[in-house]
C-alpha distance (Angstrom), angle and dihedral (degrees) to the residues before:
residue distance angle dihedral
X1 . . .
X2 3.78 . .
X3 3.77 124.9 .
X4 3.83 92.6 -107.4
X5 3.80 94.0 53.0
X6 3.80 90.6 61.6
X7 3.79 91.1 73.7
X8 3.78 125.7 69.7
X9 3.78 122.5 -153.0
X10 3.83 103.3 -135.3
X11 3.82 133.2 154.6
X12 3.83 111.1 -100.8
X13 3.82 94.0 -129.0
X14 3.81 90.2 54.3
X15 3.81 92.5 50.9
X16 3.81 93.7 44.8
X17 3.81 91.3 44.7
X18 3.81 92.0 50.6
X19 3.81 95.3 44.6
X20 3.79 94.2 44.2
X21 3.80 89.7 46.8
X22 3.81 90.5 55.4
X23 3.79 92.3 44.9
X24 3.82 91.2 48.9
X25 3.80 91.9 49.7
X26 3.79 89.5 51.3
X27 3.80 97.7 48.5
X28 3.81 92.8 42.6
X29 3.79 95.9 48.8
X30 3.80 102.4 27.7
X31 3.76 111.1 26.2
X32 3.78 126.6 21.6
X33 3.80 106.6 28.1
X34 3.82 126.7 67.4
X35 3.80 124.6 -125.4
X36 3.80 112.6 -108.1
X37 3.82 91.0 -133.7
X38 3.80 104.2 54.8
X39 3.83 98.9 10.8
X40 3.80 92.5 -128.6
X41 3.77 133.4 127.2
X42 3.83 115.0 -135.5
X43 3.82 94.2 -102.0
X44 3.82 91.5 52.3
X45 3.80 92.1 47.0
X46 3.80 91.1 49.4
X47 3.80 92.6 49.6
X48 3.81 92.5 52.1
X49 3.81 92.5 43.0
X50 3.83 92.8 49.2
X51 3.82 91.6 49.5
X52 3.80 90.4 46.7
X53 3.81 92.5 49.8
X54 3.82 90.3 49.7
X55 3.80 91.5 50.6
X56 3.83 90.1 -116.0
X57 3.81 90.3 150.8
X58 3.79 132.6 149.1
X59 3.81 93.6 -102.5
X60 3.81 91.0 60.2
X61 3.82 131.5 63.1
X62 3.81 121.9 -78.4
X63 3.79 117.2 -91.5
X64 3.82 130.6 -150.5
X65 3.80 111.6 -84.5
X66 3.82 91.0 -137.6
X67 3.81 89.7 62.6
X68 3.80 91.6 54.7
X69 3.81 93.2 44.1
X70 3.81 91.3 51.2
X71 3.78 89.9 47.9
X72 3.83 92.3 50.5
X73 3.81 92.8 48.0
X74 3.81 94.4 44.1
X75 3.79 96.6 47.2
X76 3.79 111.8 24.0
X77 3.80 117.8 1.3
X78 3.82 116.0 46.6
X79 3.80 96.8 -166.1
X80 3.80 137.4 104.3
X81 3.79 118.8 -54.3
X82 3.82 91.4 -127.1
X83 3.82 92.9 59.1
X84 3.82 90.9 51.3
X85 3.81 94.2 44.0
X86 3.82 92.8 46.4
X87 3.82 90.2 51.8
X88 3.81 89.4 48.6
X89 3.82 92.1 48.8
X90 3.81 91.9 49.8
X91 3.80 89.6 53.1
X92 3.82 87.9 57.1
X93 3.84 98.4 48.8
X94 3.79 113.2 103.2
X95 3.84 92.2 -159.4
X96 3.82 91.3 57.1
X97 3.83 102.2 39.9
X98 3.80 126.0 46.3
X99 3.84 89.0 -144.6
X100 3.80 115.1 20.0
X101 3.80 114.4 -126.8
X102 3.82 94.7 -164.0
X103 3.80 127.7 43.0
X104 3.79 113.5 -146.0
X105 3.79 133.6 -166.8
X106 3.78 116.2 -152.3
X107 3.79 133.1 23.1
X108 3.79 108.5 -20.9
X109 3.81 96.4 169.9
X110 3.79 128.6 -90.3
X111 3.78 143.2 -111.0
X112 3.84 85.5 -100.7
X113 3.80 89.2 68.5
X114 3.82 94.5 -105.9
X115 3.81 111.7 159.7
X116 3.82 118.8 -111.4
X117 3.80 120.8 -110.7
X118 3.80 116.2 -90.8
X119 3.79 114.8 -81.2
X120 3.80 92.0 -109.2
X121 3.82 88.5 67.2
X122 3.81 102.0 43.4
X123 3.78 129.3 73.5
X124 3.78 128.1 -154.3
X125 3.79 147.2 178.7
X126 3.78 133.8 176.4
X127 3.80 115.3 -86.7
X128 3.79 126.8 -117.4
X129 3.80 92.3 -103.9
X130 3.83 90.4 52.3
X131 3.79 86.7 63.6
X132 3.79 86.8 66.1
X133 3.81 89.2 56.2
X134 3.83 90.7 50.4
X135 3.82 100.1 35.4
X136 3.83 114.1 129.0
X137 3.80 91.2 8.1
X138 3.82 89.3 137.3
X139 3.80 93.4 53.6
X140 3.80 96.7 79.4
X141 3.83 90.3 -100.8
X142 3.81 94.6 140.8
X143 3.79 137.9 28.1
X144 3.79 120.7 -97.1
X145 3.79 126.4 -149.6
X146 3.81 130.0 -165.5
X147 3.79 114.9 -91.2
X148 3.83 121.5 -117.3
X149 3.82 95.3 -76.4
X150 3.82 97.8 32.0
X151 3.79 90.4 -117.7
X152 3.79 94.2 115.9
X153 3.78 140.1 3.7
X154 3.81 132.8 -116.2
X155 3.83 133.9 -165.7
X156 3.81 119.6 -96.6
X157 3.81 89.6 -145.7
X158 3.81 135.3 -3.0
X159 3.84 122.4 -111.7
X160 3.85 88.8 -115.3
X161 3.79 107.1 -163.2
X162 3.84 90.6 -160.7
X163 3.85 130.9 39.4
X164 3.80 95.9 -95.8
X165 3.83 95.8 175.2
X166 3.79 90.8 62.0
X167 3.81 95.4 37.4
X168 3.80 98.7 48.9
X169 3.80 101.0 19.2
X170 3.78 122.0 -154.1
X171 3.76 142.2 -122.3
X172 3.80 128.7 -163.9
X173 3.78 146.4 139.5
X174 3.80 123.3 -139.7
X175 3.81 133.0 158.0
X176 3.79 109.9 -52.6
X177 3.81 91.9 -14.3
X178 3.77 136.1 76.5
X179 3.76 128.1 178.0
X180 3.79 133.9 -151.2
X181 3.78 114.7 173.7
X182 3.81 114.4 165.9
X183 3.82 123.9 -137.7
X184 3.82 120.0 -103.8
X185 3.80 136.6 -159.4
X186 3.82 109.7 -85.9
X187 3.81 95.8 -133.0
X188 3.83 91.9 49.3
X189 3.82 93.0 48.7
X190 3.81 91.1 48.7
X191 3.82 91.6 47.0
X192 3.81 88.7 52.9
X193 3.83 90.4 51.0
X194 3.81 90.4 48.8
X195 3.81 91.6 48.5
X196 3.80 91.0 49.8
X197 3.84 90.3 50.0
X198 3.84 90.7 50.6
X199 3.79 92.3 44.6
X200 3.83 114.8 20.2
X201 3.82 88.8 -172.6
X202 3.84 94.5 55.4
X203 3.81 109.5 145.8
X204 3.80 127.0 -132.5
X205 3.83 89.7 -105.4
X206 3.81 91.1 53.5
X207 3.81 92.4 45.8
X208 3.81 90.6 49.2
X209 3.82 89.9 61.1
X210 3.83 86.0 72.2
X211 3.84 104.4 22.6
X212 3.80 100.5 50.3
X213 3.79 96.4 -180.0
X214 3.81 141.1 -76.7
X215 3.80 120.1 -22.1
X216 3.78 112.4 -156.9
X217 3.82 122.4 -153.3
X218 3.82 88.7 -130.5
X219 3.83 92.0 52.8
X220 3.78 115.0 -145.3
X221 3.78 130.2 147.6
X222 3.81 119.3 -66.8
X223 3.80 116.1 -153.4
X224 3.79 127.3 -167.0
X225 3.82 118.2 53.3
X226 3.81 88.0 -176.9
X227 3.82 89.6 61.5
X228 3.82 91.3 49.6
X229 3.79 90.9 50.2
X230 3.80 92.2 48.4
X231 3.82 89.9 50.3
X232 3.81 91.6 50.6
X233 3.82 89.6 48.9
X234 3.80 99.5 43.9
X235 3.82 108.6 11.5
X236 3.81 91.6 -112.3
X237 3.80 128.3 82.6
X238 3.79 143.2 129.8
X239 3.78 130.8 -121.3
X240 3.77 134.0 170.7
X241 3.82 120.9 -125.3
X242 3.77 113.6 -157.3
X243 3.80 128.9 -171.6
X244 3.79 118.6 -110.7
X245 3.80 105.7 -111.1
X246 3.77 139.9 173.2
X247 3.79 130.8 -167.4
X248 3.81 112.9 -137.4
X249 3.80 129.9 -173.5
X250 3.79 114.8 -131.9
X251 3.80 132.6 -172.9
X252 3.76 117.5 -61.2
X253 3.81 91.2 39.9
X254 3.81 90.7 -81.9
X255 3.78 124.6 139.8
X256 3.79 131.0 -138.2
X257 3.80 133.2 -165.7
X258 3.80 113.6 -134.7
X259 3.82 117.0 -161.1
X260 3.82 115.3 -161.7
X261 3.81 101.9 166.4
X262 3.82 129.4 30.8
X263 3.83 130.8 -163.9
X264 3.80 121.5 -79.9
X265 3.84 115.9 -85.5
X266 3.84 92.7 11.6
X267 3.80 115.4 135.9
X268 3.82 106.2 -127.9
X269 3.81 96.3 -154.5
X270 3.82 91.7 51.7
X271 3.80 90.6 46.8
X272 3.82 92.6 52.9
X273 3.82 90.0 46.0
X274 3.82 92.1 50.6
X275 3.82 92.0 49.8
X276 3.81 90.3 48.5
X277 3.82 90.1 49.4
X278 3.82 89.0 58.0
X279 3.82 87.5 56.6
X280 3.80 94.5 42.1
X281 3.83 95.0 48.3
X282 3.82 90.1 50.9
X283 3.82 90.3 -120.3
X284 3.80 86.9 123.9
X285 3.74 109.3 35.4
X286 3.79 94.3 176.4
X287 3.83 97.6 70.0
X288 3.80 116.4 94.8
X289 3.80 99.7 178.0
X290 3.81 143.0 -5.2
X291 3.83 118.6 -153.2
X292 3.78 134.3 177.6
X293 3.81 103.7 -144.2
X294 3.82 96.3 170.4
X295 3.79 115.7 141.6
X296 3.79 138.9 157.7
X297 3.82 90.5 -64.0
X298 3.79 92.2 62.1
X299 3.78 149.3 -75.4
X300 3.81 119.3 -41.6
X301 3.81 127.9 165.2
X302 3.82 117.6 179.3
X303 3.82 123.9 -158.8
X304 3.78 110.0 -170.9
X305 3.80 119.4 -156.4
X306 3.77 128.8 -143.2
X307 3.77 117.1 -111.2
X308 3.83 116.0 -65.6
X309 3.83 93.3 4.3
X310 3.80 116.0 137.5
X311 3.82 106.8 -121.4
X312 3.81 92.8 -163.2
X313 3.81 92.2 63.4
X314 3.81 92.2 47.2
X315 3.82 89.7 49.3
X316 3.81 90.6 53.4
X317 3.80 89.9 52.7
X318 3.81 91.6 48.9
X319 3.82 91.3 49.7
X320 3.79 88.4 54.1
X321 3.80 99.7 42.1
X322 3.81 106.6 31.3
X323 3.80 138.6 43.8
X324 3.80 91.0 -93.5
X325 3.79 80.2 103.9
X326 3.80 123.9 27.2
X327 3.78 136.2 171.8
X328 3.77 118.3 -120.2
X329 3.78 118.2 -155.0
X330 3.78 117.4 -155.8
X331 3.80 113.0 -140.4
X332 3.78 102.5 167.6
X333 3.79 103.6 -167.6
X334 3.79 119.9 153.3
X335 3.80 137.6 157.0
X336 3.81 106.7 -90.2
X337 3.83 118.0 173.7
X338 3.84 89.2 -8.4
X339 3.81 91.1 -57.5
X340 3.82 131.2 101.1
X341 3.80 104.4 -109.3
X342 3.79 134.6 -177.8
X343 3.80 100.7 -120.1
X344 3.79 123.2 -145.8
X345 3.81 117.5 -163.6
X346 3.85 93.7 -102.5
X347 3.83 90.9 48.3
X348 3.82 90.4 49.0
X349 3.80 91.5 50.6
X350 3.81 93.7 43.5
X351 3.80 91.3 48.7
X352 3.81 89.8 52.6
X353 3.81 93.8 44.2
X354 3.83 90.4 49.2
X355 3.80 89.0 51.5
X356 3.82 91.6 49.8
X357 3.80 91.0 49.8
X358 3.78 89.6 54.0
X359 3.82 93.8 44.1
X360 3.82 94.4 49.3
X361 3.82 92.6 43.0
X362 3.80 91.8 51.1
X363 3.79 92.5 44.2
X364 3.81 91.2 49.1
X365 3.82 90.9 49.2
X366 3.82 89.2 49.2
X367 3.82 92.7 48.9
X368 3.83 90.8 45.1
X369 3.79 91.6 52.5
X370 3.80 90.7 48.6
X371 3.83 92.2 46.6
X372 3.81 92.3 49.9
X373 3.79 91.2 47.8
X374 3.80 90.4 51.2
X375 3.81 91.2 45.2
X376 3.79 88.8 55.1
X377 3.85 90.8 50.8
X378 3.83 91.7 47.0
X379 3.80 91.0 51.4
X380 3.82 89.2 51.2
X381 3.80 93.0 48.8
X382 3.80 92.0 48.7
X383 3.80 90.6 50.4
X384 3.81 90.4 47.3
X385 3.81 91.7 51.8
X386 3.81 90.7 51.8
X387 3.83 90.8 55.9
X388 3.77 95.1 30.3
X389 3.80 99.2 143.6
X390 3.82 93.0 51.0
X391 3.80 90.3 48.2
X392 3.81 92.6 50.6
X393 3.77 91.4 47.3
X394 3.79 91.6 51.0
X395 3.79 92.7 49.2
X396 3.81 92.9 47.8
X397 3.76 90.2 51.5
X398 3.80 92.2 53.6
X399 3.78 126.0 96.6
X400 3.80 99.6 -136.7
X401 3.82 142.5 -18.5
X402 3.81 95.0 -76.6
X403 3.82 91.1 48.8
X404 3.82 90.7 46.7
X405 3.81 90.3 53.5
X406 3.80 92.4 48.3
X407 3.80 91.8 48.2
X408 3.80 92.4 49.7
X409 3.83 91.4 47.9
X410 3.83 93.2 50.1
X411 3.84 97.7 39.3
X412 3.82 100.7 43.0
X413 3.80 104.7 17.7
X414 3.83 95.6 -114.4
X415 3.80 118.7 160.7
X416 3.83 122.4 -119.4
X417 3.79 91.9 -101.3
X418 3.83 93.2 47.9
X419 3.80 92.1 47.4
X420 3.83 89.9 50.4
X421 3.82 90.3 51.6
X422 3.81 92.2 48.8
X423 3.81 96.7 49.5
X424 3.82 89.7 45.4
X425 3.84 92.0 54.4
X426 3.77 116.6 119.1
X427 3.80 115.3 -127.1
X428 3.80 95.0 -116.9
X429 3.81 88.9 62.5
X430 3.80 89.2 68.8
X431 3.80 91.9 77.6
X432 3.80 118.2 121.8
X433 3.78 94.9 -114.4
X434 3.82 92.6 64.7
X435 3.81 95.7 76.0
X436 3.79 91.5 66.5
X437 3.79 91.0 52.5
X438 3.79 90.4 50.9
X439 3.80 91.0 49.6
X440 3.81 90.2 51.2
X441 3.82 90.5 48.2
X442 3.81 90.0 49.7
X443 3.80 91.1 53.2
X444 3.79 91.6 48.1
X445 3.81 92.4 47.5
X446 3.81 92.7 48.3
X447 3.80 90.0 52.2
X448 3.82 90.2 47.6
X449 3.80 92.6 49.2
X450 3.79 90.3 50.0
X451 3.80 91.2 49.6
X452 3.81 93.7 46.6
X453 3.80 92.2 47.2
X454 3.82 90.0 51.2
X455 3.83 89.4 53.3
X456 3.80 91.2 52.0
X457 3.79 92.2 44.1
X458 3.81 98.0 51.3
X459 3.81 130.4 44.4
X460 3.81 89.4 -159.1
X461 3.81 91.1 60.0
X462 3.82 90.1 43.3
X463 3.82 91.1 54.9
X464 3.81 90.1 47.2
X465 3.80 88.5 58.7
X466 3.82 92.1 47.4
X467 3.82 91.8 48.6
X468 3.82 92.7 47.7
X469 3.80 91.6 51.9
X470 3.81 93.2 45.6
X471 3.81 90.1 51.5
X472 3.81 89.9 51.7
X473 3.83 89.9 54.1
X474 3.82 89.5 46.9
X475 3.79 91.7 51.4
X476 3.79 93.4 48.3
X477 3.82 102.0 42.0
X478 3.83 109.5 22.0
X479 3.82 114.3 125.9
X480 3.81 130.0 -173.3
X481 3.80 116.2 -91.9
X482 3.83 115.2 -89.1
X483 3.83 101.8 -167.0
X484 3.79 122.9 64.5
X485 3.82 116.3 -140.0
X486 3.81 121.2 -144.5
X487 3.80 122.5 -170.8
X488 3.78 101.3 -133.4
X489 3.80 133.7 45.5
X490 3.80 102.8 -121.1
X491 3.77 114.6 -128.4
X492 3.79 111.8 -123.6
X493 3.76 112.6 -132.2
X494 3.79 114.1 -167.4
X495 3.79 116.5 -172.7
X496 3.78 121.9 -157.9
X497 3.81 91.5 -129.7
X498 3.79 89.1 69.0
X499 3.77 96.7 51.6
X500 3.78 102.9 33.9
X501 3.78 122.5 45.0
X502 3.79 110.5 -130.9
X503 3.82 108.9 -111.1
X504 3.79 132.5 159.2
X505 3.81 111.2 -127.8
X506 3.80 138.1 168.0
X507 3.80 112.9 -115.1
X508 3.78 121.3 -162.2
X509 3.79 130.9 -173.7
X510 3.79 122.3 -176.9
X511 3.79 127.8 -152.9
X512 3.81 90.8 -110.5
X513 3.82 89.8 56.1
X514 3.83 105.2 -100.0
X515 3.81 109.9 147.9
X516 3.77 133.2 -177.9
X517 3.74 144.1 149.2
X518 3.77 118.6 -133.3
X519 3.78 127.1 -162.5
X520 3.80 115.9 -117.6
X521 3.81 86.7 -118.6
X522 3.81 92.6 60.6
X523 3.81 91.3 42.2
X524 3.80 92.4 50.3
X525 3.80 92.7 44.4
X526 3.82 88.8 57.0
X527 3.81 90.2 42.0
X528 3.81 87.0 -131.2
X529 3.82 89.1 -67.6
X530 3.83 132.3 116.0
X531 3.78 94.8 36.5
X532 3.81 108.6 -174.3
X533 3.80 109.7 -118.8
X534 3.79 137.4 142.7
X535 3.79 116.9 -102.5
X536 3.81 100.2 -108.3
X537 3.84 93.8 35.9
X538 3.81 127.5 92.3
X539 3.80 139.0 -168.8
X540 3.80 116.5 -88.1
X541 3.80 96.6 174.7
X542 3.79 133.8 15.4
X543 3.78 117.5 163.8
X544 3.81 140.6 142.7
X545 3.82 106.2 -113.2
X546 3.81 138.6 164.4
X547 3.81 122.1 -105.3
X548 3.81 88.6 -125.5
X549 3.81 91.4 61.1
X550 3.80 130.6 82.0
X551 3.78 140.7 -126.3
X552 3.78 126.2 -141.7
X553 3.82 111.5 -157.5
X554 3.80 114.7 -165.9
X555 3.81 123.4 -156.0
X556 3.78 134.6 -154.0
X557 3.84 91.7 -111.9
X558 3.83 92.8 64.1
X559 3.80 96.2 -98.1
X560 3.77 132.1 122.0
X561 3.80 134.2 -154.3
X562 3.81 118.2 -140.4
X563 3.78 105.1 -147.3
X564 3.83 124.4 178.6
X565 3.83 106.5 -146.3
X566 3.83 93.8 -133.0
X567 3.83 89.8 60.2
X568 3.80 93.1 57.5
X569 3.82 114.5 104.0
X570 3.81 112.6 -95.8
X571 3.84 102.7 -127.7
X572 3.81 131.8 167.6
X573 3.82 118.6 -102.1
X574 3.80 91.3 -116.2
X575 3.85 93.9 51.2
X576 3.79 126.9 82.8
X577 3.81 114.2 -103.9
X578 3.79 127.5 -118.6
X579 3.79 117.2 -88.0
X580 3.80 113.4 -109.6
X581 3.82 90.3 -129.3
X582 3.83 89.4 69.5
X583 3.82 88.0 59.6
X584 3.82 99.7 37.1
X585 3.82 124.4 5.2
X586 3.85 115.8 -116.1
X587 3.81 128.8 -162.4
X588 3.79 120.7 -110.1
X589 3.83 111.1 -87.8
X590 3.84 89.1 21.4
X591 3.79 111.8 126.4
X592 3.79 136.3 174.6
X593 3.81 112.8 -101.6
X594 3.79 102.4 176.1
X595 3.80 143.2 1.8
X596 3.80 126.0 -151.7
X597 3.80 123.8 -167.6
X598 3.81 112.1 -143.4
X599 3.80 123.1 -160.2
X600 3.81 95.5 178.9
X601 3.79 133.4 4.7
X602 3.83 91.0 -154.0
X603 3.82 94.4 78.1
X604 3.82 118.5 114.7
X605 3.79 92.7 -114.2
X606 3.79 136.8 117.4
X607 3.76 134.3 -146.3
X608 3.79 113.5 -124.5
X609 3.80 117.0 -151.6
X610 3.80 128.1 -176.2
X611 3.80 136.2 179.5
X612 3.79 137.2 -143.7
X613 3.82 90.6 -107.2
X614 3.80 92.4 56.9
X615 3.83 102.6 -98.7
X616 3.81 113.3 144.3
X617 3.79 133.9 -177.6
X618 3.80 145.2 167.3
X619 3.81 126.2 -141.5
X620 3.80 129.2 -179.5
X621 3.79 115.1 -98.3
X622 3.82 89.2 -132.7
X623 3.86 89.2 62.9
X624 3.81 90.0 66.1
X625 3.82 96.3 69.2
X626 3.81 111.5 111.4
X627 3.82 129.5 -170.8
X628 3.81 102.2 -167.0
X629 3.77 131.8 3.4
X630 3.77 140.2 153.2
X631 3.79 101.1 -172.5
X632 3.82 138.4 32.6
X633 3.83 114.4 -68.9
X634 3.81 125.7 -133.9
X635 3.79 115.9 -100.1
X636 3.80 95.3 168.3
X637 3.76 133.6 7.5
X638 3.80 99.6 -116.6
X639 3.81 120.3 -171.7
X640 3.80 118.2 -119.8
X641 3.83 97.1 -104.5
X642 3.84 93.0 39.0
X643 3.81 128.7 79.0
X644 3.79 138.3 -159.7
X645 3.82 113.4 -107.4
X646 3.82 103.1 169.5
X647 3.80 139.4 38.5
X648 3.80 116.4 165.2
X649 3.81 140.8 154.7
X650 3.81 110.9 -110.1
X651 3.80 137.1 179.5
X652 3.85 123.2 -139.3
X653 3.83 94.2 -103.9
X654 3.84 95.5 57.2
X655 3.80 127.9 108.5
X656 3.79 128.5 -145.2
X657 3.81 130.6 -137.5
X658 3.82 119.4 -160.3
X659 3.81 120.3 -169.2
X660 3.79 124.6 -171.0
X661 3.80 132.9 -151.2
X662 3.83 90.1 -104.9
X663 3.86 87.8 54.8
X664 3.80 98.8 -106.1
X665 3.82 111.6 148.4
X666 3.81 128.5 -162.9
X667 3.80 123.5 -171.6
X668 3.80 123.0 -171.9
X669 3.78 142.2 150.4
X670 3.81 119.3 -92.3
X671 3.82 87.8 -123.1
X672 3.81 83.8 79.4
X673 3.82 90.0 64.4
X674 3.82 112.0 73.3
X675 3.82 119.0 -137.8
X676 3.82 108.7 -112.4
X677 3.82 138.1 166.9
X678 3.80 122.5 -77.4
X679 3.80 96.0 -104.2
X680 3.85 97.6 55.1
X681 3.81 125.2 105.1
X682 3.81 98.9 -126.0
X683 3.82 129.7 -135.3
X684 3.81 134.7 -72.9
X685 3.81 111.4 -80.5
X686 3.80 100.2 179.8
X687 3.81 136.3 11.3
X688 3.81 105.5 -121.3
X689 3.81 129.9 -153.7
X690 3.79 118.4 -132.0
X691 3.83 111.6 -71.3
X692 3.81 90.7 10.1
X693 3.80 122.3 121.3
X694 3.80 139.3 175.7
X695 3.81 113.8 -89.5
X696 3.80 102.7 175.6
X697 3.78 138.0 16.9
X698 3.81 117.1 -167.5
X699 3.79 128.6 -175.1
X700 3.80 114.3 -139.9
X701 3.80 112.9 -154.8
X702 3.80 123.3 -147.8
X703 3.83 113.9 -81.8
X704 3.81 90.1 11.4
X705 3.82 116.1 170.3
X706 3.79 94.8 -170.8
X707 3.76 124.6 127.5
X708 3.79 127.2 -134.9
X709 3.80 110.3 -113.2
X710 3.79 113.2 -167.0
X711 3.82 124.7 -165.5
X712 3.82 119.5 -164.1
X713 3.79 127.0 -149.5
X714 3.85 88.6 -111.0
X715 3.83 91.8 62.3
X716 3.78 97.5 -100.4
X717 3.85 120.9 139.7
X718 3.79 129.1 -161.8
X719 3.79 136.0 173.8
X720 3.83 125.9 -144.0
X721 3.78 133.3 178.6
X722 3.83 117.4 -111.8
X723 3.81 89.2 -116.2
X724 3.84 88.9 68.9
X725 3.82 88.2 76.2
X726 3.78 111.3 47.9
X727 3.79 121.5 -150.9
X728 3.80 112.9 -103.9
X729 3.78 138.9 146.8
X730 3.76 132.3 -45.1
X731 3.84 124.3 -101.3
X732 3.86 94.7 30.4
X733 3.80 125.6 134.8
X734 3.82 90.0 -116.7
X735 3.79 132.7 -151.4
X736 3.82 127.9 -58.7
X737 3.80 115.0 -108.3
X738 3.83 100.2 -173.6
X739 3.80 133.1 53.4
X740 3.83 108.9 -108.9
X741 3.83 112.7 -123.9
X742 3.79 122.1 -158.2
X743 3.80 93.9 -134.0
X744 3.79 126.9 36.9
X745 3.81 92.9 -6.8
X746 3.78 119.4 -159.0
X747 3.80 115.9 -103.3
X748 3.81 126.1 -166.1
X749 3.80 115.6 -97.8
X750 3.82 98.7 171.2
X751 3.80 141.8 -13.0
X752 3.82 119.3 -152.5
X753 3.83 130.7 179.7
X754 3.81 107.3 -131.7
X755 3.78 139.6 173.3
X756 3.81 133.0 -159.0
X757 3.80 92.8 -83.9
X758 3.81 94.2 56.4
X759 3.75 132.7 88.6
X760 3.79 128.1 -163.6
X761 3.79 124.3 -132.6
X762 3.82 116.6 -155.6
X763 3.79 115.1 -166.7
X764 3.82 125.6 -167.3
X765 3.78 130.6 -155.4
X766 3.83 89.0 -103.3
X767 3.82 89.1 60.9
X768 3.83 94.3 -107.1
X769 3.82 112.7 147.2
X770 3.81 121.9 -158.8
X771 3.82 118.1 -169.6
X772 3.81 122.4 -153.0
X773 3.78 121.4 -173.3
X774 3.77 110.5 -140.2
X775 3.82 94.4 -137.5
X776 3.84 90.8 59.0
X777 3.82 92.6 60.4
X778 3.82 116.9 93.9
X779 3.82 114.1 -133.6
X780 3.84 113.4 -113.1
X781 3.77 137.3 179.4
X782 3.82 129.8 -101.4
X783 3.80 94.4 -90.0
X784 3.79 100.4 62.0
X785 3.81 127.6 88.4
X786 3.83 97.7 -144.7
X787 3.80 129.2 -134.2
X788 3.79 127.1 -48.0
X789 3.80 111.0 -110.8
X790 3.83 101.5 161.9
X791 3.80 126.4 40.5
X792 3.82 96.6 -140.7
X793 3.83 93.2 -174.2
X794 3.78 91.9 57.9
X795 3.81 102.7 29.8
X796 3.82 99.1 34.4
X797 3.78 134.5 -108.7
X798 3.79 120.6 -45.5
X799 3.79 114.0 -97.9
X800 3.79 103.8 172.4
X801 3.80 142.0 11.3
X802 3.80 124.7 -170.8
X803 3.77 139.3 160.3
X804 3.79 130.8 -131.7
X805 3.80 137.7 170.9
X806 3.82 111.2 -81.0
X807 3.80 95.3 -120.4
X808 3.85 93.7 54.5
X809 3.78 113.1 92.2
X810 3.82 118.8 -175.2
């Protein structure tokens, strides 16, 4: 062969496809998935078989694990020692398997996830129940195949005298398939097998009268019978496993939660750490201490409450947010007829029963063959004893053993096997008493042959044998159930009162986006003075609010931020707040336009939003509740060149007043604005002229006695009664509210609804503030331009207008 012929020119995808296909076939059939008959993966089967072959059984002393691992690797499983030892350790852990298949001396890990000691330190042997998996293995009950180097042979499957796949369950991940079969109580699994033998058409409902559901070695409470039933019907289903807990009262009137059982496959140390993190991070203020008090008598985790804290509410939160409660998803895939198959409960039982039929049939045939062979020998020995002298004479006259056998066969018509038995006889066996023993043995063998032939001849008798043996296993190994099963999955209700202590705080939000909550103590100590704020910034929101309430912060890009008050940083009154971008990222040029404090989202209210280009919409307050988020959420679909200018809580009886830059005003009832979802774009509120845009949107409440106060860009202020602008329809051009001048016409800067107790503050870009008390303004009609308050040429353009009660001085 030349050098060039050694290489093949093949497409990469073909090579990868072929190689991955072979690898997948191997890991599916011979690594990660259990066999439906004995419930074992190849590595587990090889470990048990190797220990069995070495006589490392439970009636003999323990043997070093390293010896077994070396034996398994050298003879049957050419993989890493760690993979074999880890599989062996798992088979010895009573929190992983319902019935341990390996007994181990030494440190074999813990429910806290501690690693086991190295295999040179631990000792192991197969457990008593493993004997039932291996029983009759040497009676040709199962097929053998050559091992990896053809130097030995190993069983394809074990005889499995109990349904191990159901009893111990299995978990594994291969290519394209994963399996999760939970463990079950031995007596229930056997009862289900027995029922299915009695009635091969037994339904899931009938089977579930005996096999109630999974039974985990760690106990716990299983919720969701419907999920169990669905899993038994289809192979897939979901249940909830909940820790077993009690609430105890301790001295000082405090309560504590005591956990005595945790869900299957949950790491106890991680669970305790996670619960303690909730306390440490102040997410659960009610917990005083978390202790792991587990010892050799059993598992015990104690969660101590602070004084007057309701432990039940805390427990509900922990069920929801930690592994005190987990969901378990059945995915019952096993190798059935050399193929990965989704196993239903009837298919699992039938597969096991079919295997038992084959095992018992093959064992019976093996025993029958042996009995007949022995019967033949016994008959020969009895005949030899009856003509003993002739036999002895013939043997003495022979040259050697072979010749003696030939002479016996030709002289007395013995078979090869009988002749072999005769020449191998020891002299003491030629005593007279021996014939009676042989006659007794013949009787016994004849009875045995008859019995074995009846088993092979009748399926009814065969099943009787299977049932008898299963009942013996049940009697010897059955244990009481560990897991409790409850019909319904209990809904977890977590109330805010439990998690967040109720506290009145002052929340502030500035226009530039600095937010903070301040305790009343800090606020009072500063007497509300010396509020930390940047020079060009100003307060947008300052209200007393409870930590159990929420803020909605609306931005110019049509987004909103859902902010629970208790999550805001607690900062002193005299210190600058935290920027909103460190809580939720905002786009460049996106600013906060309004903040609303919400006590409850269940109120029959809407949030009204409006944009500069005249779009307006209403959405239900209840639509604004959010569970999880990492960025601002849409409150209105705002076009790129448009921006949000209003977000306000409104009730159904309110009216809305829109005023544009060119002084057009439209007033209409909110009934005109349909209620839509938060992500919609709204409807047209006002019909705008070219280059016109909405400056102010005001909500007029029912029976309002406010006046309309209008500020122009030239610093003029005027006051009008509400009756000056009559209510009409939506999407109109509206009425003019200023007198149009030919040169330097007034344009609207702001419109504010005021009453006699209010005063307006007008601020210019040079920092000049002019204050106008509302009750000093004379009411005018729509066609006047008001009185000049600010000289914008001298003091700079207006930048901001706001109202405040007259008595408040900032």
